[in-house]
C-alpha positions, -999 to 999 in steps of 0.1 A, spaced: -831 306 857 -800 331 851 -798 366 874 -773 387 880 -747 364 905 -765 333 905 -779 302 884 -807 281 892 -809 247 880 -845 234 878 -857 194 868 -888 203 850 -896 164 854 -898 166 888 -903 204 894 -874 207 914 -842 228 923 -810 206 908 -785 228 914 -780 269 927 -746 285 921 -728 321 928 -716 331 892 -699 368 888 -717 395 877 -735 386 846 -761 415 833 -759 401 800 -770 359 809 -741 345 795 -744 305 796 -741 276 776 -760 239 771 -752 212 747 -777 196 732 -774 160 736 -800 138 756 -771 114 766 -749 139 780 -759 170 800 -733 198 804 -738 231 816 -707 262 815 -712 294 830 -693 322 844 -676 319 876 -663 337 907 -637 359 892 -628 374 858 -620 350 833 -633 317 854 -660 294 844 -678 264 860 -682 237 838 -711 214 849 -713 175 844 -755 169 853 -751 133 840 -717 127 867 -737 139 899 -729 175 891 -691 171 885 -678 207 887 -652 215 868 -632 252 872 -616 263 847 -591 293 841 -599 307 806 -588 343 800 -573 368 824 -603 394 814 -642 394 815 -654 362 795 -683 379 767 -690 345 757 -695 308 756 -702 278 735 -704 239 738 -703 212 714 -731 194 707 -717 167 725 -705 191 755 -672 177 756 -655 212 741 -664 247 753 -652 277 736 -646 310 752 -641 341 744 -627 372 764 -641 412 762 -614 422 748 -622 396 718 -588 390 704 -588 352 712 -607 323 712 -598 294 734 -609 257 732 -609 235 765 -623 197 774 -649 197 796 -636 168 807 -601 179 813 -605 215 818 -573 213 792 -569 239 769 -570 219 732 -568 251 713 -564 284 707 -573 310 681 -562 346 673 -578 372 655 -560 385 625 -538 357 618 -541 322 595 
């Protein structure tokens, strides 16, 4: 469940609260989850502009914080396996791709360049 400044993650098999996260203001409900049944990854806004938290639920809720942009995040996306995270800022000029394992930036794409 995504609220303005909190996220609650529930396990539907046991109907228990798995994790409660405090986020930056998130009135648009920006969040990303992967679709793989082998790896469960969640990406959400962290406290502070431009910061993202990546939580690996298949690895005992291991959390990685990524300083993705200077300005506010406008979009997050994970690939199917949950190994890559794409982020975009509110300015919309740069999309950055990060490894969800290490947090390292893999690629940067700029609007208006080849």
